[in-house]
C-alpha positions in Angstrom: 12.1 -13.5 -46.0 10.6 -15.6 -42.8 13.4 -18.3 -43.3 15.8 -16.1 -43.3 15.2 -14.1 -40.6 14.7 -17.6 -38.3 18.2 -18.3 -39.7 19.6 -15.3 -38.8 18.3 -15.8 -35.6 19.9 -18.9 -34.8 23.2 -17.8 -35.6 23.3 -14.4 -33.1 21.7 -16.7 -30.2 23.7 -18.3 -27.7 20.3 -19.9 -26.1 19.7 -22.4 -29.7 21.0 -25.5 -29.7 24.1 -26.5 -31.6 24.1 -27.7 -35.1 23.0 -31.6 -35.2 21.5 -31.2 -31.6 18.6 -30.3 -30.1 17.2 -29.7 -26.2 14.5 -33.0 -25.5 12.4 -33.2 -22.5 13.8 -37.2 -21.3 11.2 -37.9 -18.5 12.2 -41.4 -18.0 15.7 -43.2 -17.6 16.5 -46.6 -17.8 19.6 -47.6 -15.4 22.0 -50.4 -16.3 25.1 -51.9 -15.8 27.7 -52.1 -18.0 27.1 -55.7 -18.5 23.6 -54.9 -20.1 22.0 -55.9 -16.3 18.7 -54.3 -15.4 19.3 -51.8 -12.5 16.0 -49.7 -12.6 13.6 -47.4 -14.5 13.9 -43.4 -12.9 11.4 -40.3 -13.6 12.9 -37.0 -14.0 9.7 -34.9 -13.5 9.3 -32.3 -11.1 6.5 -30.9 -8.7 5.6 -29.1 -12.1 5.1 -32.5 -14.1 8.2 -31.2 -16.5 11.2 -33.9 -17.1 14.8 -32.8 -17.7 15.9 -31.6 -20.8 18.9 -33.1 -22.2 21.1 -31.8 -25.6 20.7 -34.8 -27.3 21.3 -36.1 -31.3 18.5 -33.7 -33.5 15.6 -36.4 -34.3 14.6 -36.2 -37.7 11.3 -36.6 -39.8 9.3 -40.4 -39.2 7.4 -41.4 -42.2 4.4 -43.6 -41.4 5.2 -47.0 -42.7 9.4 -47.1 -41.9 10.3 -47.0 -38.2 13.2 -44.6 -37.8 14.4 -44.7 -34.1 16.4 -41.8 -32.7 19.7 -41.6 -31.5 19.8 -43.5 -28.2 16.7 -41.9 -26.9 13.1 -42.6 -28.0 9.5 -43.3 -26.6 8.3 -46.5 -25.4 7.0 -48.0 -28.3 10.6 -47.6 -29.7 12.7 -48.3 -26.9 10.6 -51.1 -25.3 8.1 -52.3 -27.8 5.1 -51.2 -25.2 2.3 -48.4 -25.7 -1.3 -47.6 -24.8 -2.2 -50.7 -27.1 -0.5 -53.2 -24.7 -2.7 -51.8 -21.7 -5.9 -51.0 -23.8 -5.7 -54.8 -24.8 -5.6 -56.3 -21.3 -9.0 -54.5 -20.3 -11.9 -56.5 -20.3 -14.9 -54.6 -21.7 -13.2 -54.1 -24.9 -15.1 -55.3 -28.1 -13.8 -57.7 -30.7 -13.4 -55.0 -33.0 -11.7 -52.8 -30.6 -9.3 -55.7 -29.8 -8.3 -56.5 -33.4 -7.3 -52.9 -33.5 -5.2 -52.9 -31.0 -3.7 -56.0 -31.8 -2.7 -54.0 -35.0 -1.4 -51.2 -33.4 0.8 -53.7 -31.5 2.3 -55.3 -34.4 2.8 -51.9 -35.4 4.8 -50.7 -32.6 6.8 -54.4 -32.5 8.5 -52.7 -35.9 9.1 -49.9 -34.4 11.2 -51.7 -31.6 12.9 -54.1 -33.5 14.0 -51.0 -36.1 15.4 -49.1 -32.8 17.6 -52.4 -31.2 18.7 -53.1 -35.0 19.6 -49.3 -34.6 21.7 -50.3 -31.4 23.3 -53.2 -33.0 24.3 -51.7 -36.1 26.0 -48.8 -34.0 28.0 -51.6 -31.9 29.0 -53.2 -35.1 30.2 -49.4 -36.4 32.0 -48.9 -32.8 32.5 -51.6 -31.4 34.9 -50.1 -28.4 32.3 -47.9 -27.1 31.8 -49.5 -23.9 28.4 -47.3 -23.5 27.1 -48.6 -27.0 28.0 -51.9 -26.1 26.1 -52.1 -22.6 22.8 -50.8 -24.5 23.5 -53.9 -27.0 23.7 -56.2 -23.8 20.8 -55.0 -22.4 18.4 -55.7 -25.6 20.6 -59.1 -25.7 20.1 -60.3 -22.2 16.4 -58.6 -21.5 14.5 -58.9 -25.1 11.9 -61.3 -23.9 11.3 -59.9 -20.5 11.0 -56.1 -21.4 7.6 -56.1 -20.6 7.6 -57.6 -17.3 10.6 -55.1 -16.5 8.2 -52.1 -17.0 5.2 -53.6 -14.9 7.5 -54.8 -12.1 9.2 -51.5 -11.7 8.0 -49.6 -8.7 6.9 -46.7 -11.1 5.0 -48.1 -12.6 1.4 -46.3 -12.1 3.5 -43.6 -13.6 4.8 -45.2 -16.8 1.5 -46.4 -17.9 0.1 -43.1 -18.0 3.2 -42.0 -19.8 4.0 -44.3 -22.7 4.3 -41.6 -25.1 6.9 -39.5 -23.1 10.9 -40.2 -24.1 13.4 -42.3 -22.2 17.1 -42.9 -22.4 19.5 -45.0 -21.2 22.3 -44.4 -17.8 25.0 -46.6 -16.8 25.0 -46.9 -13.5 27.4 -44.4 -11.8 27.3 -42.3 -14.1 26.0 -38.7 -14.1 25.4 -38.1 -17.9 22.7 -40.7 -19.9 24.3 -42.1 -22.9 22.2 -39.8 -25.4 23.8 -36.5 -24.0 27.3 -37.8 -24.2 29.2 -35.7 -26.7 31.1 -39.1 -28.2 27.6 -40.7 -28.7 26.3 -38.0 -30.4 28.8 -37.4 -32.9 28.5 -40.7 -34.5 24.9 -39.7 -35.7 26.1 -36.6 -37.5 25.7 -36.3 -41.2 27.3 -33.7 -43.4 25.0 -31.1 -42.9 26.6 -29.1 -45.8 26.3 -31.6 -48.4 27.2 -31.1 -52.1 24.8 -30.7 -54.6 24.0 -28.3 -57.6 21.0 -26.7 -56.2 21.2 -23.3 -54.5 19.9 -22.7 -50.8 17.5 -20.0 -51.2 18.4 -19.0 -47.4 22.0 -19.0 -47.7 22.7 -18.6 -51.1 25.4 -22.0 -51.2 25.6 -24.8 -53.1 23.2 -27.9 -51.3 21.4 -30.9 -51.6 18.3 -30.0 -51.1 16.2 -31.2 -47.7 13.0 -33.4 -49.0 11.2 -33.1 -44.8 11.2 -30.2 -42.8 11.7 -31.4 -39.0 8.7 -31.8 -37.1 7.7 -29.0 -34.4 5.3 -29.4 -31.5 2.5 -27.2 -31.4 -0.5 -27.2 -29.5 -1.9 -30.6 -29.3 -0.1 -31.9 -32.1 3.4 -33.2 -32.0 4.5 -33.7 -35.7 3.6 -30.2 -37.5 6.0 -28.8 -39.9 6.4 -25.1 -41.0 7.2 -26.3 -44.5 5.9 -29.1 -46.5 7.3 -30.4 -49.9 4.6 -31.8 -51.8 5.1 -34.5 -54.6 2.7 -35.2 -57.6 0.2 -32.7 -56.1 0.6 -30.2 -58.6 3.6 -28.1 -57.1 6.0 -29.8 -59.2 7.2 -27.5 -61.9 10.4 -27.9 -64.6 10.6 -31.6 -63.6 11.7 -30.4 -60.4 10.3 -32.7 -57.1 9.4 -31.4 -53.5 12.7 -29.8 -52.1 14.3 -29.1 -55.5 11.7 -26.7 -56.2 12.5 -24.7 -53.2 15.8 -25.5 -52.3 17.1 -25.4 -48.6 20.3 -27.0 -47.4 19.9 -29.4 -44.5 22.4 -26.9 -42.6 20.0 -24.1 -43.4 16.7 -26.2 -42.2 18.3 -27.3 -39.1 18.7 -23.5 -38.0 15.5 -22.2 -39.0 13.8 -25.3 -37.1 16.0 -25.1 -33.8 15.3 -21.5 -33.9 11.5 -22.0 -34.0 11.1 -24.7 -31.7 12.9 -22.9 -29.3 10.9 -19.9 -29.4 8.1 -22.0 -29.0 9.1 -23.9 -26.1 7.0 -23.8 -22.9 9.1 -21.2 -20.7 9.9 -19.3 -24.0 10.2 -15.3 -23.4 9.5 -14.9 -27.2 5.9 -15.9 -27.7 2.7 -15.0 -26.6 -0.8 -17.0 -27.5 -4.3 -15.6 -27.7 -6.9 -17.8 -28.8 -5.5 -20.3 -31.5 -2.7 -18.3 -32.6 0.4 -18.4 -31.3 2.6 -15.2 -32.1 6.8 -15.7 -31.8 8.9 -12.5 -31.9 12.4 -11.5 -32.3 14.7 -8.3 -33.1 17.6 -8.8 -35.3 20.4 -7.4 -33.1 21.7 -9.0 -29.7 22.2 -5.6 -28.5 20.6 -5.1 -25.2 18.5 -2.7 -26.2 16.6 -5.0 -28.5 16.9 -7.3 -26.0 15.0 -5.3 -23.6 12.6 -4.5 -26.2 11.9 -8.4 -26.5 11.5 -8.9 -23.0 9.0 -5.8 -23.1 7.2 -7.5 -25.5 6.8 -10.4 -23.7 5.8 -8.3 -20.3 2.9 -6.7 -22.5 1.4 -9.2 -23.9 2.6 -12.9 -22.6 0.4 -11.9 -19.7 -0.4 -13.8 -16.5 -3.8 -14.7 -15.5 -3.3 -13.6 -12.1 -2.3 -10.1 -12.3 -2.2 -9.5 -16.2 -1.4 -5.9 -16.3 1.5 -5.8 -13.8 4.6 -5.2 -15.8 2.8 -2.8 -18.4 3.4 0.4 -16.8 7.0 -0.4 -16.6 6.9 -1.6 -20.3 6.0 2.2 -21.3 8.5 4.1 -19.3 11.4 1.5 -21.2 9.6 2.3 -24.9 9.6 5.9 -23.9 13.1 6.1 -23.0 14.1 4.0 -26.3 11.7 6.1 -28.2 13.3 9.9 -26.9 17.0 9.0 -26.9 17.8 8.4 -23.6 19.3 5.1 -24.4 21.8 4.3 -26.8 20.3 2.5 -30.0 20.6 0.6 -33.2 18.1 2.8 -35.7 19.0 0.1 -38.0 17.8 -3.0 -36.8 14.0 -4.7 -37.4 11.7 -6.3 -35.3 10.0 -9.3 -36.5 6.2 -10.9 -35.4 5.3 -14.4 -37.0 1.8 -15.7 -36.1 1.2 -19.1 -36.6 -1.4 -21.6 -35.6 -1.6 -25.6 -36.5 -3.8 -25.9 -39.3 -3.8 -29.9 -39.0 -1.6 -32.5 -37.1 0.8 -32.2 -39.8 0.8 -28.6 -40.7 1.6 -25.0 -39.3 -0.1 -22.4 -40.8 1.2 -18.5 -40.8 -1.3 -16.3 -40.1 1.0 -13.1 -39.7 4.3 -11.7 -40.9 5.6 -8.3 -40.5 9.0 -7.1 -40.3 9.5 -3.8 -38.8 12.6 -1.3 -38.0 12.9 -1.1 -34.7 12.6 2.3 -33.8 9.3 2.1 -35.5 8.1 -0.7 -34.0 8.7 1.2 -30.5 6.7 4.2 -32.1 3.7 2.2 -33.0 3.6 0.5 -29.1 3.7 4.0 -27.7 1.0 5.1 -29.9 -1.1 2.7 -29.0 0.1 3.5 -25.0 -1.0 7.1 -25.4 -4.2 6.0 -27.6 -5.4 3.7 -24.3 -4.4 6.5 -21.7 -7.3 7.5 -19.9 -8.1 9.2 -16.5 -8.2 6.4 -14.1 -9.9 6.1 -10.4 -7.8 5.8 -7.3 -6.9 1.9 -7.5 -7.0 1.7 -11.5 -4.3 1.3 -13.9 -4.0 4.0 -16.6 -2.3 1.4 -19.2 -3.7 -2.4 -20.1 -2.5 -5.1 -21.7 -3.7 -7.0 -24.1 -5.5 -9.4 -21.8 -7.7 -7.0 -20.1 -8.6 -5.7 -23.1 -9.9 -9.0 -24.7 -11.6 -10.1 -21.2 -13.1 -6.7 -21.3 -15.2 -7.2 -24.6 -16.1 -10.9 -23.9 -19.1 -12.6 -22.1 -18.3 -13.2 -18.5 -14.7 -12.6 -19.2 -13.9 -15.9 -21.0 -10.8 -15.9 -23.4 -9.1 -18.9 -22.1 -9.6 -22.9 -22.9 -12.3 -24.8 -24.8 -15.0 -22.4 -23.2 -13.6 -19.4 -24.4 -16.1 -16.3 -25.3 -13.8 -14.5 -27.0 -14.8 -14.0 -30.9 -12.1 -16.1 -33.3 -9.1 -13.8 -34.7 -10.4 -10.5 -33.0 -7.5 -10.8 -30.6 -5.2 -11.8 -34.1 -6.3 -8.3 -35.6 -5.7 -6.3 -32.4 -2.1 -7.3 -32.1 -2.0 -6.0 -36.0 -3.2 -2.6 -34.5 -0.7 -2.4 -32.0 2.2 -3.4 -33.3 2.1 -1.5 -36.4 -0.2 1.6 -35.3 -3.1 0.4 -37.5 -6.7 1.5 -37.0 -8.4 -0.8 -34.4 -10.6 -3.2 -36.0 -14.6 -1.7 -35.8 -15.3 -5.2 -34.4 -13.4 -4.4 -31.1 -15.1 -1.3 -30.6 -18.4 -2.9 -31.8 -17.7 -5.8 -29.1 -17.1 -3.0 -26.5 -20.2 -1.5 -27.2 -22.2 -4.4 -26.7 -20.9 -5.8 -23.8 -21.7 -2.2 -22.2 -25.2 -2.3 -23.1 -25.7 -5.8 -22.0 -24.1 -5.2 -18.6 -26.0 -1.4 -17.8 -28.9 -2.7 -16.6 -27.5 -5.3 -13.7 -27.9 -3.6 -10.5 -24.5 -3.0 -8.4 -22.1 -3.5 -12.0 -20.0 -1.2 -13.4 -20.5 -1.7 -17.0 -18.3 1.6 -17.9 -15.0 0.9 -16.3 -11.7 1.9 -17.3 -10.5 -0.5 -19.9 -13.9 -0.3 -22.4 -13.5 3.5 -21.9 -9.6 3.0 -23.1 -11.0 1.1 -25.5 -13.7 3.7 -27.1 -11.7 6.2 -26.7 -8.6 4.5 -28.7 -10.7 3.2 -31.4 -12.7 6.6 -32.3 -8.9 8.4 -31.7 -7.8 6.6 -34.6 -10.8 6.9 -37.0 -9.8 9.4 -39.5 -12.9 11.7 -39.5 -13.1 15.5 -38.4 -14.2 14.8 -35.1 -12.6 16.3 -32.0 -10.0 13.9 -30.6 -11.1 12.9 -26.9 -8.9 14.0 -24.6 -7.7 11.6 -21.3 -9.9 13.4 -18.9 -13.1 15.6 -18.7 -13.0 17.7 -21.8 -15.4 20.3 -21.2 -14.8 22.2 -24.8 -16.0 19.3 -26.7 -19.3 19.8 -28.1 -19.9 16.4 -29.6 -23.6 15.4 -28.6 -23.0 12.1 -28.0 -20.4 12.9 -25.1 -22.6 16.0 -23.7 -25.5 13.9 -23.3 -23.2 10.9 -21.6 -21.7 13.9 -19.1 -25.6 14.6 -18.1 -26.2 11.2 -17.8 -23.5 10.9 -15.9 -24.8 14.1 -13.5 -28.3 12.9 -13.2 -26.9 9.5 -12.1 -24.4 11.4 -9.5 -27.5 13.4 -8.2 -29.6 10.2 -7.3 -26.7 8.5 -6.2 -26.3 11.0 -3.4 -29.6 11.2 -2.8 -31.1 8.2 -2.5 -28.0 5.8 -2.6 -29.2 4.2 -5.9 -28.8 3.8 -9.6 -32.2 2.9 -10.9 -31.6 5.6 -13.9 -28.8 4.1 -14.8 -30.2 0.5 -14.5 -33.2 1.4 -16.6 -32.4 4.0 -18.7 -28.3 4.2 -20.0 -29.1 1.9 -23.0 -32.1 4.4 -24.5 -30.1 7.4 -23.3 -27.4 6.6 -25.4 -29.2 6.0 -28.8 -32.4 7.6 -28.7 -31.7 10.6 -26.1 -34.5 12.9 -27.2 -36.8 9.7 -26.1 -35.7 9.6 -22.5 -33.8 12.9 -21.5 -37.1 14.6 -20.4 -38.1 11.5 -18.5 -35.3 11.4 -16.7 -34.6 14.8 -16.1 -37.7 15.2 -14.3 -36.9 12.6 -12.4 -33.7 14.5 -11.4 -35.8 17.0 -10.3 -37.0 14.9 -7.6 -34.0 13.6 -6.6 -32.4 17.1 -6.2 -34.9 17.9 -3.5 -34.0 14.8 -1.5 -30.2 16.3 -1.5 -29.6 17.5 2.2 -26.6 19.9 1.1 -28.0 23.1 -0.4 -24.2 23.5 -1.6 -24.7 20.2 -3.5 -28.2 21.3 -4.9 -26.3 24.6 -6.2 -23.5 22.8 -7.6 -25.9 20.4 -9.7 -28.1 22.7 -11.0 -25.3 24.8 -12.2 -23.2 21.3 -13.8 -26.8 20.5 -15.3 -27.0 24.0 -17.2 -24.1 24.0 -18.1 -24.0 20.9 -20.2 -27.9 21.8 -21.1 -26.4 24.9 -22.6 -24.3 23.3 -25.4 -26.9 20.9 -26.6 -28.2 21.7 -29.9 -30.8 24.3 -30.1 -33.2 21.8 -31.4 -32.9 20.0 -28.5 -31.9 16.1 -27.6 -31.0 14.4 -31.0 -33.5 11.5 -31.9 -30.7 9.0 -32.7 -27.2 8.8 -31.9 -24.8 6.7 -34.3 -22.8 3.7 -32.9 -19.9 6.3 -33.0 -21.8 8.9 -31.0 -22.8 6.3 -28.9 -19.5 5.3 -28.0 -19.0 8.9 -27.2 -21.9 9.3 -24.9 -20.4 6.3 -23.0 -16.9 8.6 -23.0 -18.3 11.6 -21.5 -20.3 9.1 -19.1 -16.8 8.0 -17.8 -15.3 11.3 -18.0 -18.0 13.2 -15.8 -17.9 10.5 -13.2 -14.1 10.2 -13.2 -14.0 14.1 -12.5 -16.5 13.6 -9.6 -14.4 11.2 -7.6 -11.4 13.8 -8.3 -13.1 16.4 -7.1 -13.9 14.3 -3.7 -10.4 13.1 -3.5 -9.3 16.8 -3.8 -11.6 17.4 -1.1 -10.3 14.9 1.2 -7.4 16.4 0.9 -8.4 19.8 1.6 -10.0 18.8 4.8 
């Protein structure tokens, strides 16, 4: 089903390369004259370090033994016979073992270069009247022994030697289009993508000659990964069928699947987001405006920027509300696909997640996530958080990027599944949130129970299938859960100390024990609070706080504070604390407005 969905995406998308072609980054251009004379080498990269992309003939799979040059474009080892090994062997501080290894690499790349020049000469023989191909052929005839000096004498040699794995092609001086991107030249490379055969393509259902290799796709630091690998002699052969004959895929179908996947994995793609080691790509089955709006909204929600991760989340919520409520014309028969992948090794892409969800059901799941995460906010806080904020809130020092990430492996992936399919949030998410609150609650001048953590706890607890009262968006005076009441009371005592002495020593010293073993500490902090109340200068505030304490304590069990709260009630403790604190802020704002 994954391949069929990718195949259909190619057919309905106008952003994917046509059959037999692909968009490729060509970083360097070798400018030559019609007579093959060398002019210069140009660097196409912009200020961001990205080279120009050109629509060129599609690359094909390479093996480690036989050189297989691409159609008038390739890297320096093929086009010039020069590689990083050539640069490395010139260093004086390498030992003999390293030198011998580099010599082997150089010999290998010389074969690659010969394969490229042989390909050029063969094309020249097949199309003798093509002036562009003749110019490339003459370039090699004239300069074959001088290629290395052409590179080293170039004004941009310093750039070249640091980028010898980048792609390059040829340009005739005075032309505006590189040779590899000319439609006439590309046609020379075409094969019959609808080859006749006796096998039935598992994607299209048409007769075909099955492919034996799948297109290589760049993913992360690996450039040779494949979504599908065909094994031979490894226990996967059956009924005398080997490699692609076991699961026949036509060349045309394979091209469309790989082209669609490569397009959605591009650096600037709006059909993907990455978290941890996982990359998620997503797309709708329809090309309708509404379906495209959903795609864009998912990217805005998960494809966050580090600078302002939640900047578009509120807009996404409103857009989804409009779709779900029927304010927009919407194709209820459409589907939404999510594919989670990661490079299992340098040659293989592993699928970690796949879901195909009716589009309207998918929109409903996202809205449920927004509703579950909604919680009362402070003056400068937002009510809705994206995945970035959620993961940052539960991770040590907020590090979720790069090699020094402290994000627990696979946690983000499981959270994404919960959001996209309306499943219960993982217990690990909740436990990690509680753990971060406990770790930071003793730090001076640090708010460990902030909006994002409170929202995570609320969302997790409300999706549990139990008989406990659901947690509301804001302070709920009817909630008599003992953990929630203890959290409210603790917030009152903390607020009294804040107004009396401008300190939070109660919070810093007692929050962890109050949230887990309330009976052991509340008598102590209630006595402390009595002293703090005496320091309040405003008599009205003294009366207000005493009434509030009595209102909460009157709902505590007749047996008194519980000796211990389980983990779920500890979460309710922190929600009660957060709700009560926010209620104080709301009342202060109301008083300010009245004044």
